[in-house]
N, C-alpha and C positions, 0 to 999 in steps of 0.2 A: 563255542570253540574252546578247546583246551588251552590253558595258558602255557607259557614257556617252561614253567616249573613242572607241568604235568608230564607223566611218562609218555612215550611214543604211543602210537595207536594200540599196540598190544603189549602188555607187560611180558618180559621174558620169563619163562618158566624157571622155577627154583631148581637148584642143582639136584640131580637125582642121587639117590642113595647108592652106595657101592653095589655093583651088579654081581649077582651070583654067577656060577659057571654057565648054567643054561641061558641066563640073560645075556652073557657076553657073546654066546654063540648067535643068539637072535640079533644082537646089535650089528653083526657082520652082514646080515641079510639086507640088501638094498632094494628100494622100490622106485619106480618111475614117477617123477613129478609130472602130472598131466599138462602143466602149463609150460614149464621150461625144458622138460625132457631130461633133466638131470637124474642121476642115481643118488638117492638120499636114504637115510635111515627112516624107520617107521615113525620115530619120535619127531624127527625134523619134518616129515611129511605132514603129520598132524598139526604141528605148530604153524606151518605155512598155510594150511587150509583155514585155520582159525583167523590168521592175519587177513587173508583174502576176504573171508566172510565179513569181518568187521570193517575193512576198507570199503567194501561194496555197500554195506549198510550205511556207513557215514556219507558216502558219495550220493546215495539216494536221498538221504535226509537233508542234504545241504540245500537243494532248491526250495524245499518247504520252509526251511529256516530263513532263507533270503526273502521269500514272499511275505513272511510274517514280520520280519524285522523292519524298523523304520529306516528311512534313508539316512545314510551316514555321510558325513562330510570328509572323512579320512579314508584313504585307500586300505589301511590295515583292517578295517571292519569287514572288508570283502575278501580277506585272504582265503585261498582255496585249500581244501584238505590235502591236495597233492603235495603241498609244501612240507607236510609232516611225514611223508612216506620215504622209505629208504629207496635207493636206486632200482632194486629189483621190483619192488612193489609198484613204483611209478611206471616202469616199463610195461609191466603186465596190465595195469589199469589203462595206460595210454593206448596200448594195442587194442584193448576191448572197445575203447571209445572210438577209435578209427574204424574198427570193424562195424560198430553201431552206425556210423555215418553211411557206410556202404549198404548194409543189409536193411536197416530200419528207415533211415531218412533218405535213402537213395541218392546220396551225394558222393561224387567221386573225389576222394581226398588227394588224388594225384592227377589233376587235369593235364591234358597234353599241351595246352597253350594258354597263355594270358598275354594279351596285347599291351605293351607298354609304349608310351609316347614321350617319356621324359626320363633322363638319368638324374639321380639325386644331386650330383655335383652341379649340373646345369640348372636344376630347380633352385638350389640355394643361391647361386650367383645371379639368377634372373629375378628372383622375387625378394631378395634381402632388403629392398628399400620399402617394402610394405610396412605401413605404420600400425601400431597396436590398435586392435579392434577393427581393422580393415580387412577386406577379402575381395577376391575377384571371382565372383560366381560364374561369370561367363567363360572362364578358362577351364577346360577339362584336363585334369592331370591323371595319368595312369602310370603307376609305378609298382614294381615288385620289390618287397623288402622283407627282412627277417625281424621278428619281434624280439627285442632284448629286454623289455620290461613292460608291464601293463598295470594300469590303475583303473579302478571302477568307482564311480560316484553315483550310487543308486543304480536303478535298472535301466536308465536311459542315457547315461553319459560314460564314455570310456576313453582313456588315453593310452596310446601305445608309443613307447620309445623304440624306434626301429633303426636299422642300419642296412646299407647296401653300398658296395664299392668303396668301403672305408668312410662313408659319409653318414652322419646320424640325422634323423628327422623325427619330429613328433607327428603322430596321426591322431587327430581329434575326431571322435565318433559320437554324434548326437542323434538320438532317435528321431528328432524332428527332421533331419536331413536324409534319413535312410530311404533308400529305394530298393526295389526287388523284394527279397525275402524279408520277413519280420526281423526287427533289430536283434532280438534275443537269438534267433536262429542263425544269424550271421556271426555272432560273437561268442556264444556260450561255449563252443568247442575249441576256441583258440587258446593256445598256451605259449609260454615263453619258449623261444627257439623256432617257432613255426615260420615258414615262408608264406606270406600273404600277398595277394594282389589288391591294390587300393585304387578305387575310382573316386575322385573328388575334385576340389578346387583349392587354390592357394589362399592363404590368409595368415594373419597373426593374432594370437589370442590377446585378451585384455584382462590380465589378472588384477585382483584387488590389492595384492600385497606388494607389487612392484610396478615400476613405471613402464618397463618395456616387456612386451609379451613374447611368446615363443613362435618363431616362424613354423607354420604347421601346414599339413594337408587336411582339409576338412572333408572327411570321408562321406560319400553318399552310398558306397557299396564296398564291402570287404569280402574277399573270396580266399578260402584256404587253398594254397597251391601245393604245399608239401608240409606235412606235420613232422615235428621233431619228437621222436619216441622216447628220448632219454632226458633226464634232468640235466640242465646246464648248471655248472658250478655257480654258487652264489655271486651275484653282481657286486656284493660288498667285499668279499674276500678274493674273488677272481680266481684265475688259474695260475698258480705260482710254481707248482711242482715241475721242475725241469724235465725229469724223466717222462712224466705224462705229457708235457708239452711237445717233446721230440717224437714220442711214439704216436700221439694223436694230434698231429699238426693241424688238422682241420678244426679241432676244438680250440687249439691255441689261436688260430686265425679268427675264429668267431669272437673270442673274448678279449684278445689283446691287439690293440691297434698298432702297437710298436712293432709287432712281428710283421704285420702287413707292410709297414713303412720300411722295414729292413729289406724285404724282398722287392719292394718297389724301387728302392735305391739300387739294389743289385742289378735289376733290369736296366735302370738308367745308366749305370756304369758300363755294362756290356754294350748297350746301344751306342754310347759315346765312343768307345774304343773301335767299334765296327765302323762308325761313320768317319772317325779320324783317319783310319786306314783307307777306307773307300775313297775319301777325298784326295788321297795321295796315290791313287791309281793302283792300289793293291787289289788282288783278286781273291775272294774268299773261296776256299775249297774244302772238301771233306775227304779224309783218307781212312784206310781200314782200321778197325778197332781190334781185329784179331790177326795175329802175325805168327809166322812159323818161327821167327826169332824175336826175342824181346830186346830190341835195340833202341837207340836214340837217347837213352839216359841211364845213369847208374842207379838201378833200383831192382828190387826183388819183384818178379811178376806173378800174376795169377795165371793158372793153367786151366784150359778147357779142352774139350775133345769134339771133333766133328765126326759124327757117326758114319755118314755116307762116304766120306773120303777116308775114314779110319785114320785121321790125322790129329796129332796133338798140336794145339795152338796156344798162344799166349795172348792175354789181354794186353793191349798196348800200354807201355809206360810213358811213351812220348811219340808224337807224330813226326819227329825231326827227319828221319831218313827218307820217308815218303815225300815230304815237302821239298827236300833238296833234290830229289829225283825230278820233281816237277820243274825246278829251276834249270836243271840240266836240259830238260825238254823245251825250254824257251819261255816258261812262265816266270819272268824275271822278278815279279813282286807277288808273293802269295802269302796268305795267312789262314789260320784255322783257329776257331774258338770251339773247344770240345772237351770231352771227358777223357781223363786218364785213370789208370788203375794200377795201384802199387800195393803189394802184399806186405805192408809194413804196420808198425804200431799205430794205435789210435790214441791221440792226446788232444790237448786244447787247440793245436794248430794243424793237426794231420787227420785226414779221413781217407780210407782206402780208395774212394772214388772222389775225384775232384776235377775242377775245371781250370783250363789254362788257355792263354793266348800265345800262339807261336807265329812269328812271321819271318820271312826270308826275303832279302832284297839284294839283287845282283849289284855289284860295284859299291857296296857299303863295306867299311871295315869297322873295327871295334871303336874307333874314335867317332865315326859317323853315328854309330849305334848309341853311344853315350849322349851325344847331343840330341838325337831323336827321342831317346827315352826321357830325358829331362823335359823336353817340350810336350810329349804325349801325356806323361803322368801328371805334370804340374798343371797343365790345362784341364785335364780330367778333374783334378781335385777342385780347381777354381770353379769349374762349371757345376759340379755336383753339390759342393758345399757353400759356394759363394765366397770362399776365402782360400788363401794359400796355407793358413794355419789351422790345424785341427788338434783335438785333444783325444787321448786314448788312455783307457784305464785297464790295468791288468787284473788278474783274479784276486791278488792280494790288496788291491786298492791303489797301487802305485799309479800316479798320474804322469803321463808323458805329453809334453807339448811339442808337436811336430811341425816343422817349417818345410813345406814342399816347394818353396820358390827356388828356381835355379839361380846360379849354378850350385850343384851339390858337391860336397867334399869328395876327393878321389885319393884313395889310399893304396900304395903298392904293398902287396901282401908280404913278400919275403923280407924286405928291409924293415917293415913294421914288426914282424915276428922277431927278427934279430934284435931289434931295440927293446922289445918287451921282455925277451927271455935272457938277454945279455950274452947270447951265444952267437958264434959265427958259423953259419950253415955251410955245408959242402957246396961245391958248384952245382947249380940247378940241373945241368945236363948229366949229373952223376946221381941224381936222386933215386934212380931205378936200381942202383947197385946194392949188394949186400952190405958193403961198408957204410953206405949212407943210412940204410935201415938200422944198423947197429948204433950209429950216432943218434938217430931220432929216439930209439928205445932208451938209451942212456939219458937223453935230455928229458924224457917223460919222468924217469925215475928221479932225476935231480929236482924236477918241479913238483914231485909228489903227486903226479897225475897218473891215472890208470886208463886203460883202453881195453874194451872187450875184444876177443878174437873175431876175425883174423887181424893180426897186427901187420899192417903194410905201411909203406912210407906215405902214401896218399892219405890214408885214414888218420895217421898221426898228425900230418900237417893240417888236415881238416879239423882235428880236435884242438890243436893249438890256435888255429884261427878263430874258432868259436869262443875260446876262453879269453884271448887277448885282444881281438879286433871286433868281432861281431857283437860282443856284449857291450861295446861302447857306442854302437851306432843307434842313435835315437831318431834324428831326422834322416831322410834318405841319404845314403852314402854309397859310393862306388868302391868296392874292393876289387882291385885289378892285379894283373900279373901273376896268374896262377901257374904252378908248375905243370909241365906237360903230363906228368904221371897222374894228375888229377883230372885231366881234360882230354880224353882220347879222340874227341871230334873237333878240337879247336886247332887253328893254324899256329905254327910256331912263331914266337915273337921275332920280328925282323931284326932286332938289335941285341937281344939278350938270350943266349943259348940256354935251352932247358926250360924256358918259360913259354907261355903261349899268350895270344892276344884275346884275353877273356876278362869279363867283369861280372860281378854279382852286385845286386842292389839290396841293402839291408835297411830296414826301418824298425824301430823299437826292438832291436836285436834279432829280428826275423827276416829271412830272405823273401823277397817278393819278385825278383827278376834275375835272369841269368842270360848272358849273351856273349858272343865271340865272333871273331873273324873265322869263317868256316874253313876247315882243312879240305883242300881240293886236289891234293896230290894222291892218286890211288895207291902208289907204292908205300908212301908214308902212312896212309890210313890203314893199310893192311898190317903194317908193322905195329901200329898202335893197338889194333885189335888183338894181335898176338900177345902183347904185354898184358892186356886185360885178361886174356885167357889164362895166363900164368897166375894172375891174382885169383881167378876163379878156382884154379887147381889148389890154391892154398886155403880155400874155404870161403872166399869172399863171394857170397851168393848174389851180390848186387853188381858184380863186374859184368861187362858186356861180352857177348860172343861175336865171332867173326860173321859178318853179314856179306856173303859173296855177291849177292844181288846188288847191294848198294855199292860195293867196290867196283863191280862191273859198270854200273851207271857212271861212276866217277871217271872211268876210262874213256867215256864219250865226251868228257869235258864239262866241269862245273866252273862257271866264270867266278872271278873274285866275288865273294858273297858274305854278307853279314847276317847272322841269325839271332833271334831274340825269343825268349820265353818268359812268361809272367804268370804267377798264380792269381787267378781272379778271386778266389775265395778269401785269400789273405788281404788283398786290397780292399775288398768289401768289409772285412773285419775292421780294418783301420779307419775306414771312412764312415762306418756306422757305430764305432766305439763298442765293438763286441769282442770280448776276450776269448770266446769259444767258437770254433769253426762250426759247431752244430747249430749256432744261432743264425748262420747265414746260408745253411743248406736246408732246402725244403724238407727232405727226408734223410737225415744222417743215418749211417749204419749203427745199429744198436745191438746189444747182446740179447740172446734169446731169454724170454721170460718163462720160468718153470712154474706152471700153475698147479696149485694143490687142489686135487679133486676130493669129493666126498669119499670116494673109495680109498684114496691115500690116507685120509684121516681115520677111517674105520680100521684099516690095516695097522696103522700106527697104534691105535688104542688097543687092538687085539694083542699086539706084541708086548705092550706095557702090561696088560692083564696077565699074559703068560709069564712074564718075568717076575 
């Protein structure tokens, strides 16, 4: 076997001399690679053919070398030549090996069924008390697992480190225990990454070098269930590249247990929230994801088109308007956990497609919602993490210690902004006027702050809130008393004109929840929509349009109602200590990858030659 200092299986050809004009023309002619189907140059085709010939010769020579070699005590002595191949070579060789199983050995590498009678988690908990050197030969264990590592000690002893359902187990294979096919025929074609079916019995090894052996399945028979055709990244270095992890999430899950743990905790969080609401007589519903009007939230929507109806539709930005129509119809407690779509920027905490929880409860107001939110979220954290206190790290390494135990601080927005800026704001019921807009613009200039267009009173107040209030919220904090110009669907404050009964919850400077006493006056609601329409005319693409269907539903009577919305993804981020939303989404949206083909390279070389 070649040492680590040796070159790879085939040395790279030396750099060619500068090509003459006829040679440059010939270089542009491409040929079909018979194995991969790619278009490549003649030189590249010859180089690949030589590599394949040498790889095949080495693979054929290996069994002879093993037969002649004495038994080795170390697994390194049985390293397979595939380890030295590049990914393309490995894929080609593995495909040929699988085809050989079908055509020559008459084995099906993709069987329809393998009967299992034990899950690995159950196996470990049931047999963890077995002592070193003991086994239970009368118990038949049948499991399906993926090979993560393999070690050979001579021709009659093999160990596989395997994994299934997030649990690792060792498979010990001794030729003395083998049944069915010959031992070598069962194992010689198995590689790292393969799914195998194992029939055996439980036991614990008795190593010479340590006191406690490894809980194992002593195999009597091993069956290939599904071959892995690609090289898995090295178990030593693992899979660290984030771009590759997000694009090939299946590979990330194979190699990184932390990724599986994150998604398992996400499922636990959603399950808890669903059970919490079900226990309080809420009814889970599903509402349309395509709407004629993008309403229910201030956001820029995605557009789509229905061909049969010849109708332009919007992907929903929130389910709010439909859920409130259900409350009008007599479903007094409803909720929905579902996907929303907003055509906005992608960053560490935003993805265009995300998951929210929204619920609506008749006869709740904003004060009931604050108490309900504290109870629901704090009990969620306690159940999922075992404590009210969690730790969260940002991208730059800043560490936040979060205390989720109620009661949470409650901050009034406008008084807090007046104190932070040293300015006295106009009356809140005048925030919609041009005079108030002029005041807020001058205040921004005084504070040396800028705002991208469109410049409206609601966006300026939101900017000030982010700078002076949200940035100081580490443990969960209620920010309440929003101006009506920022909340077209919230009910007016019963005591303070111009404000509404609304709150947002911020944790580690990020919003996780939004709620308010719902506006149920159809005339007031239509007037609010008209104000939003004016903002849209000024260029605010996120402002809402008038939804006459919803206004008509309000005319039938919406009882006093409290509504709540929470971003599931961000809650999962905080409870799993992930600073990027991509870590808690199974398949986050990614930019397109522009692949460079052999033809692109040839064209580029031709242009360089001409110049």
